C-alpha positions as semicolon CSV with decimal commas, in nm:
position;residue;x (nm);y (nm);z (nm)
1;M;-22,445;7,895;9,238
2;L;-22,180;8,081;9,029
3;N;-21,900;7,971;9,259
4;D;-22,005;7,617;9,241
5;I;-22,001;7,650;8,852
6;L;-21,665;7,817;8,853
7;K;-21,541;7,538;9,081
8;R;-21,657;7,273;8,817
9;L;-21,502;7,461;8,540
10;N;-21,182;7,479;8,708
11;E;-21,200;7,108;8,796
12;L;-21,258;7,042;8,428
13;R;-20,985;7,281;8,320
14;L;-21,199;7,494;8,113
15;Y;-21,025;7,800;8,213
16;G;-21,120;8,011;7,928
17;I;-21,484;7,979;8,034
18;A;-21,410;8,022;8,392
19;D;-21,228;8,350;8,342
20;T;-21,507;8,524;8,155
21;L;-21,821;8,365;8,280
22;A;-21,928;8,612;8,517
23;V;-21,905;8,899;8,233
24;R;-22,073;8,677;7,988
25;L;-22,365;8,616;8,247
26;E;-22,416;8,978;8,306
27;S;-22,386;9,080;7,925
28;A;-22,635;8,815;7,836
29;Y;-22,868;8,929;8,096
30;K;-22,848;9,295;7,980
31;S;-22,865;9,208;7,621
32;K;-23,126;8,929;7,651
33;L;-22,940;8,677;7,485
34;T;-23,088;8,340;7,410
35;Y;-22,941;8,024;7,583
36;E;-22,808;7,943;7,233
37;E;-22,628;8,280;7,196
38;L;-22,490;8,268;7,547
39;L;-22,353;7,909;7,492
40;L;-22,181;8,010;7,173
41;S;-22,012;8,311;7,332
42;I;-21,872;8,112;7,624
43;L;-21,760;7,813;7,380
44;D;-21,577;8,098;7,171
45;D;-21,401;8,209;7,482
46;Q;-21,283;7,851;7,560
47;Y;-21,160;7,802;7,209
48;E;-20,978;8,142;7,197
49;Y;-20,806;8,045;7,531
50;Q;-20,686;7,714;7,401
51;D;-20,574;7,861;7,071
52;N;-20,374;8,118;7,248
53;K;-20,221;7,864;7,484
54;A;-20,132;7,644;7,200
55;L;-19,971;7,933;7,000
56;S;-19,768;8,013;7,323
57;R;-19,642;7,646;7,329
58;R;-19,545;7,669;6,960
59;I;-19,342;7,989;7,000
60;K;-19,176;7,873;7,295
61;A;-19,078;7,541;7,120
62;A;-18,951;7,732;6,831
63;K;-18,668;7,878;7,052
64;F;-18,653;8,210;6,872
65;E;-18,357;8,429;6,977
66;E;-18,609;8,722;7,009
67;Y;-18,976;8,769;6,978
68;K;-18,984;8,954;6,628
69;S;-19,283;9,016;6,436
70;F;-19,365;9,233;6,109
71;D;-19,472;9,514;6,353
72;G;-19,192;9,784;6,329
73;Y;-19,010;9,598;6,063
74;E;-18,884;9,873;5,823
75;T;-18,877;9,797;5,452
76;M;-18,866;10,154;5,305
77;G;-18,500;10,131;5,234
78;F;-18,548;9,803;5,030
79;S;-18,634;9,781;4,658
80;I;-18,975;9,763;4,516
81;E;-18,937;9,412;4,418
82;V;-18,794;9,300;4,760
83;N;-19,115;9,467;4,921
84;S;-19,317;9,285;4,679
85;I;-19,170;8,955;4,800
86;I;-19,180;9,025;5,140
87;N;-19,551;9,127;5,116
88;E;-19,639;8,803;4,930
89;L;-19,451;8,601;5,206
90;K;-19,659;8,762;5,476
91;T;-19,964;8,631;5,309
92;G;-19,839;8,273;5,445
93;K;-19,898;8,110;5,116
94;F;-19,549;7,999;5,102
95;L;-19,627;7,773;5,404
96;N;-19,910;7,585;5,253
97;N;-19,712;7,536;4,932
98;K;-19,414;7,428;5,124
99;N;-19,189;7,680;4,956
100;H;-18,841;7,767;5,092
101;V;-18,704;8,114;5,160
102;I;-18,357;8,228;5,132
103;I;-18,276;8,570;5,285
104;M;-17,949;8,712;5,169
105;G;-17,772;9,026;5,250
106;P;-17,501;9,203;5,445
107;V;-17,463;9,206;5,821
108;G;-17,732;9,403;6,003
109;T;-18,004;9,441;5,731
110;G;-18,270;9,263;5,914
111;K;-18,226;8,904;5,781
112;T;-18,275;8,748;6,121
113;H;-18,561;8,972;6,220
114;L;-18,727;8,893;5,886
115;S;-18,677;8,510;5,933
116;Q;-18,823;8,527;6,297
117;A;-19,112;8,717;6,178
118;L;-19,184;8,449;5,919
119;G;-19,145;8,197;6,191
120;L;-19,382;8,370;6,418
121;L;-19,635;8,383;6,118
122;A;-19,591;8,014;6,085
123;C;-19,676;7,955;6,451
124;Q;-19,960;8,179;6,427
125;Q;-20,101;7,961;6,142
126;G;-20,049;7,638;6,350
127;K;-19,698;7,526;6,209
128;K;-19,433;7,350;6,428
129;V;-19,112;7,598;6,392
130;C;-18,764;7,551;6,499
131;F;-18,507;7,850;6,470
132;I;-18,140;7,751;6,511
133;R;-17,818;7,889;6,382
134;A;-17,676;7,658;6,106
135;N;-17,357;7,600;6,271
136;D;-17,521;7,488;6,587
137;L;-17,736;7,247;6,378
138;T;-17,436;7,073;6,212
139;N;-17,240;7,093;6,537
140;K;-17,525;6,901;6,715
141;L;-17,555;6,629;6,450
142;Y;-17,207;6,582;6,457
143;Q;-17,174;6,551;6,818
144;A;-17,488;6,314;6,829
145;K;-17,267;6,054;6,651
146;A;-17,048;6,013;6,960
147;D;-17,310;5,886;7,177
148;D;-17,524;5,698;6,896
149;S;-17,803;5,966;6,928
150;W;-17,786;6,074;6,577
151;I;-18,083;5,930;6,429
152;K;-18,274;6,073;6,731
153;A;-18,132;6,435;6,660
154;F;-18,200;6,396;6,292
155;N;-18,553;6,298;6,342
156;Y;-18,596;6,578;6,583
157;Y;-18,508;6,839;6,332
158;S;-18,684;6,671;6,044
159;K;-19,013;6,680;6,233
160;F;-19,059;7,041;6,201
161;D;-19,314;7,230;5,941
162;V;-19,049;7,518;5,930
163;L;-18,694;7,495;5,980
164;I;-18,503;7,835;6,012
165;L;-18,119;7,801;5,964
166;D;-17,969;8,142;6,061
167;D;-17,637;8,260;5,948
168;F;-17,571;7,987;5,708
169;G;-17,210;7,977;5,556
170;L;-17,017;8,160;5,826
171;K;-16,786;7,856;5,835
172;S;-16,706;7,608;5,565
173;L;-16,857;7,252;5,626
174;S;-16,663;6,939;5,669
175;A;-16,722;6,625;5,467
176;E;-16,932;6,491;5,761
177;Q;-17,121;6,798;5,813
178;S;-17,178;6,856;5,437
179;T;-17,327;6,488;5,450
180;D;-17,551;6,568;5,759
181;L;-17,691;6,869;5,616
182;Y;-17,753;6,734;5,262
183;D;-17,952;6,431;5,423
184;L;-18,161;6,684;5,631
185;I;-18,240;6,878;5,330
186;A;-18,312;6,601;5,122
187;S;-18,523;6,461;5,391
188;I;-18,746;6,770;5,452
189;H;-18,751;6,979;5,138
190;I;-19,082;6,844;4,997
191;K;-19,273;6,814;5,325
192;S;-19,131;7,137;5,515
193;S;-19,029;7,503;5,455
194;L;-18,666;7,589;5,497
195;I;-18,584;7,955;5,574
196;I;-18,208;8,043;5,553
197;T;-18,043;8,357;5,631
198;T;-17,694;8,410;5,489
199;N;-17,435;8,682;5,416
200;R;-17,345;8,495;5,101
201;N;-17,484;8,491;4,770
202;I;-17,608;8,163;4,603
203;Q;-17,256;8,078;4,449
204;G;-17,121;8,153;4,807
205;M;-17,364;7,909;4,952
206;L;-17,262;7,642;4,715
207;E;-16,904;7,686;4,825
208;V;-16,969;7,618;5,208
209;F;-17,017;7,250;5,106
210;H;-16,710;7,015;5,124
211;D;-16,828;6,840;4,796
212;P;-16,956;7,039;4,498
213;V;-17,164;6,780;4,367
214;M;-17,341;6,742;4,714
215;A;-17,357;7,110;4,736
216;N;-17,547;7,141;4,376
217;A;-17,770;6,840;4,466
218;A;-17,872;7,014;4,814
219;M;-17,917;7,361;4,658
220;D;-18,103;7,232;4,369
221;R;-18,366;7,094;4,613
222;I;-18,405;7,421;4,775
223;L;-18,366;7,677;4,471
224;S;-18,614;7,494;4,273
225;K;-18,908;7,615;4,510
226;S;-18,761;7,903;4,684
227;Y;-18,836;8,279;4,741
228;K;-18,496;8,465;4,710
229;V;-18,501;8,789;4,922
230;L;-18,180;9,024;4,886
231;L;-18,157;9,278;5,163
232;E;-17,933;9,577;5,095
233;G;-17,885;9,905;5,238
234;E;-17,741;10,056;5,573
235;S;-17,711;9,829;5,872
236;Y;-18,006;9,863;6,116
237;R;-17,748;9,815;6,404
238;K;-17,549;10,146;6,285
239;R;-17,889;10,340;6,273
240;F;-17,913;10,296;6,628
241;M;-17,541;10,326;6,742
242;P;-17,477;10,622;6,962
243;T;-17,310;10,918;6,791
244;I;-16,993;11,051;6,930
245;D;-16,927;11,421;6,976
246;K;-16,580;11,433;6,833
247;T;-16,545;11,810;6,945
248;S;-16,560;11,679;7,305
249;I;-16,259;11,459;7,283
């Protein structure tokens, strides 16, 4: 009988129930659960299975460089103020409020790790996330004009609940790239959250744009509702670089 039930469950793609049914039946027998309690437990298993599958799809679609969470993210070297902001961001309230996050600091201070940990948090809260380097984004939009797929590309990056632009400001933007980025920011700044990592300060971010008027218009939309996180301290990469024994040279 159990094999017949499992066959039906797999045919119906109720894999969450199929995976745990035998254990649930044995537990129900020992614990003398009611039919209602047993039914609720196996439905919970199916719900958890589907939720985990959906989370895996959102994480895959986000295209993170690495799987990064807040586990093991070292913040002891940061100021009390920065730790306070990070702790508030970890609550996820900024996602519901459609706030933006600007993560600034020198190379190697954990900006990309923090942005991806926030992105993972967003995935766990059911949000659609996209992680992309800022230069790659502007290049993709620029190249899309060559084959008339710009609107398709623009709509693709506009659809996400959270758009993470990594390493913003490594290169100055051309006039067309500035326009593309401004249009994208203007399109999503109310309905989505932007997370930006950069080696520049706010003034330096303005200088990336080709047109100062457009720069101010774009950044004003972001800054008016953003968390600003300035990460300072020794580079994470330097901490784990192998030391060289000069006496042996």
